[in-house]
TIKE-658578 format. One record per residue (C-alpha): residue number from 0; residue in three letters; x, y, z. Coordinates in pm, 1 decimal, padded with zeros to 6 digits. Each point is the difference from the previous one (the first is absolute). Example, Ala and Ser with C-alpha at 12.3 -4.5 7.8 and 13.67 -1.06 7.14 Angstrom:
BEGIN
+-----+-----+----------+----------+----------+
|   n | res |       xx |       yy |       zz |
+-----+-----+----------+----------+----------+
|   0 | ALA |  01230.0 | -00450.0 |  00780.0 |
|   1 | SER |  00137.0 |  00344.0 | -00066.0 |
+-----+-----+----------+----------+----------+
END
This chain:
BEGIN
+-----+-----+----------+----------+----------+
|   n | res |       xx |       yy |       zz |
+-----+-----+----------+----------+----------+
|   0 | MET |  08538.5 | -03534.4 | -01369.8 |
|   1 | LEU | -00225.3 |  00084.4 |  00291.0 |
|   2 | GLN | -00297.8 |  00156.0 | -00171.8 |
|   3 | GLN | -00265.0 |  00251.3 |  00108.8 |
|   4 | ARG | -00347.6 | -00137.0 |  00070.4 |
|   5 | THR | -00354.4 |  00112.7 | -00038.5 |
|   6 | LEU | -00341.3 | -00168.3 | -00014.7 |
|   7 | LYS | -00122.8 | -00205.4 | -00303.4 |
|   8 | SER | -00355.8 |  00128.3 |  00032.7 |
|   9 | LEU | -00207.1 |  00231.3 |  00222.7 |
|  10 | THR | -00166.8 | -00109.9 |  00316.1 |
|  11 | ARG | -00253.6 |  00172.1 |  00236.9 |
|  12 | ALA | -00079.9 |  00008.5 |  00370.8 |
|  13 | VAL | -00274.2 |  00164.2 |  00207.0 |
|  14 | GLY |  00028.0 |  00059.6 |  00372.7 |
|  15 | VAL | -00016.1 |  00264.3 |  00273.2 |
|  16 | GLY |  00263.1 |  00242.5 |  00123.0 |
|  17 | ILE |  00106.3 | -00088.8 |  00364.0 |
|  18 | HIS |  00005.7 |  00369.0 |  00107.1 |
|  19 | SER | -00271.6 |  00157.0 | -00212.1 |
|  20 | GLY | -00241.3 | -00291.4 | -00008.7 |
|  21 | GLN | -00070.1 |  00095.6 | -00366.5 |
|  22 | ARG | -00072.8 | -00253.0 | -00266.8 |
|  23 | VAL |  00295.6 | -00010.0 | -00246.0 |
|  24 | GLU |  00054.2 | -00149.7 | -00335.9 |
|  25 | LEU |  00351.4 | -00078.2 | -00138.8 |
|  26 | THR |  00101.3 | -00100.5 | -00347.5 |
|  27 | LEU |  00363.3 | -00124.3 | -00032.8 |
|  28 | ARG |  00129.6 |  00035.5 | -00355.2 |
|  29 | PRO |  00328.2 | -00087.9 | -00185.9 |
|  30 | ALA |  00244.1 |  00284.6 | -00055.2 |
|  31 | ALA |  00292.8 |  00055.0 | -00239.9 |
|  32 | PRO |  00359.0 | -00051.3 |  00112.1 |
|  33 | ASP |  00144.4 |  00279.2 |  00220.2 |
|  34 | THR | -00349.0 |  00119.9 |  00095.7 |
|  35 | GLY |  00027.7 | -00106.3 |  00361.9 |
|  36 | ILE | -00313.9 | -00029.1 |  00207.8 |
|  37 | VAL | -00248.4 |  00280.8 | -00065.9 |
|  38 | PHE | -00324.1 |  00054.6 |  00187.0 |
|  39 | ARG | -00272.0 |  00177.3 | -00199.8 |
|  40 | ARG | -00292.6 |  00175.5 |  00167.8 |
|  41 | VAL | -00272.7 | -00070.1 | -00257.7 |
|  42 | ASP | -00283.9 |  00137.7 |  00214.5 |
|  43 | LEU |  00108.0 |  00356.9 | -00050.1 |
|  44 | ASN | -00133.8 |  00221.6 | -00278.5 |
|  45 | THR |  00351.0 | -00002.8 | -00152.0 |
|  46 | PRO |  00177.6 | -00326.8 |  00090.2 |
|  47 | VAL |  00323.3 |  00055.9 |  00194.6 |
|  48 | ASP |  00308.0 | -00224.4 | -00025.5 |
|  49 | ILE |  00203.5 | -00038.2 |  00315.0 |
|  50 | PRO |  00330.1 | -00197.5 | -00047.5 |
|  51 | VAL |  00131.2 | -00196.9 |  00290.9 |
|  52 | ARG |  00324.6 |  00180.4 |  00105.7 |
|  53 | THR |  00159.4 |  00106.5 |  00326.6 |
|  54 | ASP | -00075.7 |  00358.5 | -00075.5 |
|  55 | THR | -00368.0 | -00047.7 | -00069.7 |
|  56 | VAL | -00060.3 | -00132.3 |  00363.4 |
|  57 | CYS | -00198.1 |  00270.4 |  00172.6 |
|  58 | ASP | -00117.1 | -00171.3 |  00319.2 |
|  59 | THR |  00123.6 | -00295.2 |  00209.2 |
|  60 | ARG | -00196.8 |  00035.2 |  00324.3 |
|  61 | MET | -00228.7 | -00312.4 | -00029.2 |
|  62 | ALA |  00105.9 | -00131.6 | -00338.0 |
|  63 | THR |  00212.5 |  00102.0 | -00300.6 |
|  64 | THR | -00183.0 |  00263.2 | -00206.5 |
|  65 | ILE |  00106.5 |  00157.0 | -00331.3 |
|  66 | SER | -00113.0 |  00306.8 | -00192.6 |
|  67 | PRO |  00141.6 |  00187.2 | -00311.2 |
|  68 | ASN |  00346.2 |  00138.6 |  00099.1 |
|  69 | GLY | -00074.1 | -00088.7 |  00362.7 |
|  70 | ASP | -00246.5 |  00285.1 |  00028.8 |
|  71 | PRO | -00208.0 | -00054.8 |  00318.3 |
|  72 | GLY | -00288.3 |  00205.4 | -00153.1 |
|  73 | GLY | -00010.6 | -00187.4 | -00324.5 |
|  74 | PRO | -00192.4 | -00315.2 | -00103.7 |
|  75 | LYS |  00116.6 | -00292.8 |  00215.5 |
|  76 | VAL |  00016.2 | -00379.0 |  00002.2 |
|  77 | GLN |  00052.2 | -00140.9 |  00352.9 |
|  78 | THR |  00075.8 | -00340.7 |  00141.8 |
|  79 | ILE |  00212.0 | -00109.6 | -00303.3 |
|  80 | GLU |  00249.8 | -00217.4 |  00194.0 |
|  81 | HIS | -00174.3 | -00339.1 | -00014.1 |
|  82 | LEU | -00051.3 |  00013.0 | -00375.1 |
|  83 | LEU |  00363.7 |  00116.2 | -00047.6 |
|  84 | SER |  00120.2 | -00280.9 |  00229.4 |
|  85 | ALA | -00177.0 | -00252.5 | -00229.8 |
|  86 | CYS |  00157.7 |  00158.6 | -00306.9 |
|  87 | ALA |  00341.8 | -00025.9 |  00154.7 |
|  88 | GLY | -00064.6 | -00363.9 |  00095.9 |
|  89 | LEU | -00091.3 | -00083.8 | -00352.5 |
|  90 | GLY |  00283.1 |  00207.6 | -00151.1 |
|  91 | LEU | -00236.9 |  00232.2 | -00189.5 |
|  92 | ASP |  00163.2 |  00319.9 | -00130.8 |
|  93 | ASN | -00267.5 |  00163.7 | -00211.8 |
|  94 | LEU | -00366.4 |  00039.9 |  00075.5 |
|  95 | TYR | -00291.2 |  00242.8 | -00037.8 |
|  96 | VAL | -00243.1 |  00000.9 |  00298.2 |
|  97 | ASP | -00330.8 |  00167.8 | -00093.3 |
|  98 | ILE | -00187.8 |  00095.7 |  00318.4 |
|  99 | ASN | -00330.3 |  00177.9 |  00052.2 |
| 100 | ALA |  00055.6 |  00119.6 |  00361.0 |
| 101 | ASP |  00285.5 |  00130.3 |  00211.6 |
| 102 | GLU |  00090.7 | -00325.2 |  00174.0 |
| 103 | VAL |  00108.0 | -00340.3 | -00108.5 |
| 104 | PRO | -00248.6 | -00263.9 |  00122.6 |
| 105 | ILE |  00117.9 | -00197.8 |  00304.0 |
| 106 | LEU | -00147.1 | -00332.3 | -00126.3 |
| 107 | ASP |  00100.6 | -00251.6 |  00266.2 |
| 108 | GLY |  00251.2 |  00218.1 |  00171.1 |
| 109 | SER |  00304.4 | -00163.0 | -00150.6 |
| 110 | ALA |  00174.7 | -00023.4 | -00339.5 |
| 111 | ALA | -00132.8 | -00344.6 | -00087.9 |
| 112 | SER | -00309.7 |  00117.5 | -00182.6 |
| 113 | PHE |  00218.1 |  00233.3 | -00215.6 |
| 114 | VAL |  00245.4 | -00281.7 | -00070.3 |
| 115 | TYR | -00293.0 | -00210.3 | -00121.1 |
| 116 | LEU | -00139.4 |  00280.8 | -00220.1 |
| 117 | LEU |  00345.7 |  00073.5 | -00155.4 |
| 118 | GLN |  00069.6 | -00373.6 | -00063.1 |
| 119 | SER | -00342.5 | -00055.1 | -00143.5 |
| 120 | ALA |  00073.1 |  00276.4 | -00262.1 |
| 121 | GLY |  00342.6 | -00174.3 | -00072.9 |
| 122 | ILE |  00351.9 |  00130.6 |  00008.7 |
| 123 | GLU |  00160.9 |  00104.1 | -00327.0 |
| 124 | LEU |  00370.1 |  00047.9 | -00059.1 |
| 125 | GLN |  00094.4 |  00312.9 | -00185.3 |
| 126 | LYS |  00300.1 |  00066.6 | -00231.1 |
| 127 | GLU |  00166.5 |  00263.2 |  00218.3 |
| 128 | PRO |  00239.8 | -00094.4 |  00281.5 |
| 129 | LYS | -00129.6 |  00017.8 |  00356.9 |
| 130 | LYS |  00170.8 |  00293.9 |  00183.7 |
| 131 | PHE |  00096.9 | -00041.0 |  00367.3 |
| 132 | LEU |  00091.7 |  00266.6 |  00242.5 |
| 133 | ARG |  00316.7 | -00125.4 |  00172.7 |
| 134 | VAL |  00101.2 |  00135.7 |  00342.7 |
| 135 | LYS |  00369.2 |  00066.9 |  00010.1 |
| 136 | LYS |  00041.6 |  00125.2 |  00357.1 |
| 137 | THR | -00195.5 | -00021.1 |  00316.6 |
| 138 | VAL | -00269.0 |  00260.8 |  00061.1 |
| 139 | GLU | -00190.3 |  00022.3 |  00331.6 |
| 140 | VAL | -00276.2 |  00215.3 |  00147.5 |
| 141 | ARG | -00102.2 |  00008.7 |  00370.8 |
| 142 | GLN | -00284.4 |  00154.1 |  00195.2 |
| 143 | GLY | -00064.8 |  00038.0 |  00369.0 |
| 144 | GLU |  00189.6 | -00109.0 |  00306.5 |
| 145 | GLY | -00019.9 | -00265.6 |  00268.9 |
| 146 | LYS | -00323.3 | -00208.6 | -00032.5 |
| 147 | ARG | -00109.7 |  00226.0 | -00283.2 |
| 148 | LEU |  00307.2 | -00073.1 | -00215.5 |
| 149 | MET | -00062.8 | -00129.8 | -00345.9 |
| 150 | TRP |  00240.8 | -00037.0 | -00293.2 |
| 151 | ALA |  00036.9 | -00134.6 | -00351.4 |
| 152 | ARG |  00300.6 | -00074.9 | -00209.5 |
| 153 | LEU |  00104.1 | -00095.1 | -00355.7 |
| 154 | ALA |  00337.3 | -00164.9 | -00043.9 |
| 155 | PRO |  00181.8 | -00142.7 | -00304.9 |
| 156 | HIS | -00098.7 | -00358.7 | -00089.9 |
| 157 | HIS |  00010.3 | -00209.0 | -00314.0 |
| 158 | GLY | -00372.8 | -00083.7 |  00026.7 |
| 159 | TYR | -00287.6 |  00132.5 |  00192.4 |
| 160 | THR | -00069.4 | -00098.2 |  00362.4 |
| 161 | LEU | -00228.8 |  00165.0 |  00253.7 |
| 162 | SER |  00033.4 | -00037.6 |  00374.6 |
| 163 | PHE | -00258.8 |  00146.5 |  00238.9 |
| 164 | GLU | -00043.4 |  00006.8 |  00377.3 |
| 165 | ILE | -00315.6 |  00118.2 |  00175.5 |
| 166 | GLU | -00069.3 |  00087.2 |  00363.2 |
| 167 | PHE | -00358.8 |  00044.0 |  00111.1 |
| 168 | ASP | -00113.1 |  00027.6 |  00366.6 |
| 169 | ASN | -00273.6 | -00259.4 | -00052.0 |
| 170 | PRO | -00000.1 | -00363.8 |  00124.6 |
| 171 | ALA | -00170.2 | -00125.7 | -00317.3 |
| 172 | VAL |  00261.1 |  00142.7 | -00226.4 |
| 173 | SER |  00288.3 | -00072.3 |  00239.5 |
| 174 | ALA | -00093.5 | -00370.1 | -00003.8 |
| 175 | THR |  00070.4 | -00020.8 | -00369.6 |
| 176 | GLY |  00331.7 |  00036.1 | -00198.6 |
| 177 | GLN |  00144.9 |  00346.9 |  00030.6 |
| 178 | GLN |  00272.6 | -00023.1 | -00255.3 |
| 179 | TYR |  00022.4 | -00137.2 | -00351.9 |
| 180 | VAL |  00245.7 |  00001.1 | -00290.4 |
| 181 | PHE | -00117.4 | -00054.1 | -00355.6 |
| 182 | ASP |  00198.6 | -00049.2 | -00317.5 |
| 183 | MET | -00178.9 |  00122.8 | -00313.2 |
| 184 | GLY |  00208.4 | -00242.2 | -00210.5 |
| 185 | SER | -00144.6 | -00296.7 |  00183.4 |
| 186 | GLY | -00306.8 | -00011.6 | -00213.6 |
| 187 | GLN | -00211.9 | -00034.8 |  00313.8 |
| 188 | TYR | -00174.4 |  00336.4 |  00004.0 |
| 189 | LYS | -00335.8 | -00144.3 | -00083.2 |
| 190 | ARG |  00030.2 | -00275.2 |  00261.4 |
| 191 | GLU |  00174.2 |  00180.2 |  00285.3 |
| 192 | ILE | -00096.0 |  00370.1 | -00018.5 |
| 193 | ALA | -00294.6 |  00080.0 | -00235.0 |
| 194 | ARG | -00275.0 | -00139.9 |  00233.8 |
| 195 | ALA |  00100.6 |  00205.2 |  00300.5 |
| 196 | ARG | -00284.9 |  00246.3 |  00094.7 |
| 197 | THR |  00002.4 |  00350.9 |  00130.9 |
| 198 | PHE | -00082.6 |  00023.1 |  00375.0 |
| 199 | GLY | -00129.3 |  00242.8 |  00254.0 |
| 200 | MET | -00072.3 |  00024.3 |  00371.1 |
| 201 | THR | -00365.5 |  00058.0 |  00112.6 |
| 202 | SER |  00097.7 |  00310.7 |  00192.1 |
| 203 | ASP |  00171.2 |  00154.2 | -00298.9 |
| 204 | ILE | -00285.1 | -00097.7 | -00236.0 |
| 205 | GLU | -00248.6 |  00186.1 |  00218.9 |
| 206 | LEU |  00212.7 |  00311.9 |  00002.2 |
| 207 | MET |  00054.0 | -00012.8 | -00381.5 |
| 208 | ARG | -00366.7 | -00046.6 | -00072.6 |
| 209 | SER | -00073.4 |  00307.2 |  00210.9 |
| 210 | ARG |  00228.6 |  00187.8 | -00239.1 |
| 211 | GLY | -00166.9 | -00145.4 | -00312.3 |
| 212 | LEU |  00261.5 | -00267.2 | -00068.8 |
| 213 | THR | -00016.4 | -00385.1 | -00033.0 |
| 214 | LEU | -00362.9 |  00038.0 | -00102.8 |
| 215 | GLY |  00031.4 | -00298.2 | -00232.3 |
| 216 | GLY |  00192.9 | -00223.1 |  00242.3 |
| 217 | SER | -00141.4 | -00329.0 |  00131.1 |
| 218 | MET |  00116.1 | -00348.0 |  00103.7 |
| 219 | ASP | -00044.0 | -00095.0 | -00362.9 |
| 220 | ASN |  00294.7 |  00225.6 | -00098.0 |
| 221 | ALA |  00213.6 |  00042.2 |  00316.7 |
| 222 | ILE |  00123.7 | -00177.7 |  00316.5 |
| 223 | VAL | -00164.3 |  00162.7 |  00294.1 |
| 224 | VAL |  00161.4 | -00026.7 |  00343.8 |
| 225 | ASP | -00133.1 |  00108.0 |  00338.0 |
| 226 | ASP |  00214.4 |  00034.7 |  00314.9 |
| 227 | TYR |  00061.4 | -00375.1 |  00024.0 |
| 228 | ARG | -00094.1 | -00201.2 | -00319.0 |
| 229 | VAL | -00065.0 | -00015.4 | -00363.4 |
| 230 | LEU | -00376.2 |  00044.5 | -00054.4 |
| 231 | ASN | -00022.3 | -00157.6 | -00349.7 |
| 232 | ALA | -00182.5 | -00336.6 |  00017.5 |
| 233 | ASP |  00244.6 | -00163.7 | -00235.9 |
| 234 | GLY |  00305.3 |  00129.3 |  00191.6 |
| 235 | LEU |  00327.8 |  00074.1 | -00182.2 |
| 236 | ARG |  00109.5 | -00121.8 | -00345.0 |
| 237 | TYR |  00365.7 | -00013.4 |  00116.3 |
| 238 | ASP |  00142.8 | -00039.7 |  00348.5 |
| 239 | ASP |  00192.9 |  00324.3 | -00068.4 |
| 240 | GLU | -00261.6 |  00173.5 | -00215.2 |
| 241 | PHE |  00047.6 |  00339.9 |  00167.5 |
| 242 | VAL |  00366.1 |  00039.3 | -00091.1 |
| 243 | LYS | -00053.7 | -00155.7 | -00336.1 |
| 244 | HIS | -00255.2 |  00264.8 | -00084.2 |
| 245 | LYS |  00257.3 |  00261.4 |  00089.7 |
| 246 | ILE |  00231.0 | -00154.6 | -00250.8 |
| 247 | LEU | -00284.2 | -00011.2 | -00260.1 |
| 248 | ASP | -00056.0 |  00367.4 |  00055.7 |
| 249 | ALA |  00383.4 |  00078.0 | -00022.7 |
| 250 | ILE |  00023.0 | -00185.6 | -00332.9 |
| 251 | GLY | -00284.9 |  00220.1 | -00134.9 |
| 252 | ASP |  00148.2 |  00323.0 |  00149.1 |
| 253 | MET |  00345.8 | -00076.7 | -00147.6 |
| 254 | GLN | -00157.9 | -00061.3 | -00336.8 |
| 255 | VAL | -00097.9 |  00366.8 | -00008.8 |
| 256 | VAL |  00358.9 |  00074.2 | -00111.4 |
| 257 | GLY | -00105.8 | -00127.2 | -00342.9 |
| 258 | HIS |  00238.4 | -00288.2 | -00040.3 |
| 259 | PRO |  00069.7 | -00327.8 |  00184.2 |
| 260 | LEU |  00278.0 |  00038.2 |  00249.6 |
| 261 | LEU |  00329.3 | -00178.9 |  00039.6 |
| 262 | ALA |  00048.5 |  00057.9 |  00370.1 |
| 263 | ALA | -00032.8 | -00126.9 |  00358.1 |
| 264 | TYR | -00290.0 |  00180.9 |  00171.0 |
| 265 | THR | -00020.3 | -00009.6 |  00381.4 |
| 266 | SER | -00250.3 |  00173.5 |  00216.1 |
| 267 | PHE | -00083.9 |  00024.9 |  00372.7 |
| 268 | LYS | -00351.6 |  00114.1 |  00068.7 |
| 269 | GLY | -00018.4 |  00197.9 | -00326.0 |
| 270 | GLY | -00293.4 |  00074.4 | -00219.4 |
| 271 | HIS | -00108.9 |  00190.5 | -00311.1 |
| 272 | ALA |  00142.5 |  00336.7 |  00102.3 |
| 273 | LEU |  00335.1 | -00137.2 |  00094.1 |
| 274 | ASN |  00016.9 | -00209.1 | -00317.7 |
| 275 | ASN | -00061.9 |  00302.4 | -00220.5 |
| 276 | LYS |  00247.4 |  00204.0 |  00201.3 |
| 277 | LEU |  00259.4 | -00276.7 | -00061.9 |
| 278 | LEU | -00057.3 |  00002.3 | -00377.8 |
| 279 | ARG |  00031.5 |  00381.6 | -00010.1 |
| 280 | ALA |  00326.7 | -00019.7 |  00198.0 |
| 281 | LEU |  00131.6 | -00260.5 | -00243.5 |
| 282 | LEU | -00088.3 |  00204.0 | -00313.0 |
| 283 | ALA |  00147.1 |  00313.9 |  00158.2 |
| 284 | ASP |  00344.4 | -00155.7 | -00010.1 |
| 285 | GLU |  00089.6 | -00076.7 | -00357.5 |
| 286 | THR |  00309.9 | -00196.5 |  00106.8 |
| 287 | ALA | -00220.2 | -00240.9 |  00203.1 |
| 288 | TYR | -00166.8 | -00175.0 | -00299.2 |
| 289 | ASP |  00005.6 | -00069.8 | -00363.8 |
| 290 | TYR | -00218.9 | -00179.3 | -00260.9 |
| 291 | VAL |  00097.0 | -00337.0 | -00147.8 |
| 292 | THR | -00138.7 | -00257.0 | -00247.6 |
| 293 | PHE |  00101.5 | -00366.1 | -00054.6 |
| 294 | GLU |  00066.9 | -00095.0 | -00360.5 |
| 295 | ASP |  00119.5 | -00333.5 |  00137.3 |
| 296 | GLU | -00255.3 | -00161.5 |  00229.6 |
| 297 | ALA |  00278.5 | -00200.0 |  00161.5 |
| 298 | LYS |  00135.9 |  00318.9 |  00149.1 |
| 299 | ALA | -00328.1 |  00100.3 |  00162.9 |
| 300 | PRO | -00073.5 | -00081.6 |  00359.9 |
| 301 | GLN | -00106.2 | -00355.9 |  00050.1 |
| 302 | GLY | -00374.4 | -00059.9 | -00060.7 |
| 303 | PHE | -00066.7 |  00336.7 | -00160.3 |
| 304 | ALA | -00047.4 | -00135.8 | -00351.6 |
| 305 | LYS | -00272.5 | -00238.6 |  00141.3 |
| 306 | LEU | -00208.9 |  00250.7 |  00199.7 |
| 307 | ALA | -00280.1 | -00014.3 | -00256.3 |
| 308 | PRO | -00168.4 | -00162.5 | -00174.5 |
| 309 | ALA |  00146.9 | -00309.8 |  00167.9 |
| 310 | TRP | -00300.0 | -00042.0 |  00229.2 |
+-----+-----+----------+----------+----------+
END
């Protein structure tokens, strides 16, 4: 049987929020089967639990942000996608995330630090079967026209693959790989995806800071690009790090649905908003998906039984 997974012990991290610039402390704790991933704002007078679900997403402008029942006026946790991506890469189903601010720390700008933290705590198999959301028919969302066109799609697939294509009007980005396909059953998440960092253009960063955003951003936690080149002294971690980070984000955004997917995800120039719109479109059509478990591991997609703790 493919079993649910949680942590063996708790682990902690301290960092800054990339947008707020605030110091943040996280404590990642084991959770019982069928809990899902739940953020807990422990800095409030009465701690507030915010489960990770599609309908708790309240903002997708710069990152994926959740609040109780998706209430934009309620307590929030923003920039959750890198941690969720790491959870998906390790096959984690159940986790409590205690946080003392409204933003997950950016750490090094990728998911690699979260992978390390989660693995250091250990992965524990639980007695309940892992539940997958299986896509049964293709769902697609589109936005814009001409050069502004972007779209994202989920299609049936016995496994979980992600294909992403980017298109930036910038020589430094254009000189790198613009398209990448990743198979979650390959066991290569940690090697091929997790280390890809978030990125920003100097012109955009100046504008965002004038609006009180990216206050915690630096070359220690992001790739910074001017009109012609990458400014980070150490360069890129992957030749195609930009598009790989978009896949890292998409893995985290898709994990918001509350279960690992069995699907082929494809996106052209998409982002957090389009990803959430895609999940909402999927869930709005009850004929487009169902939930499955695998009592016999041999019937599961190849590699899925080895996702963790095989590393």
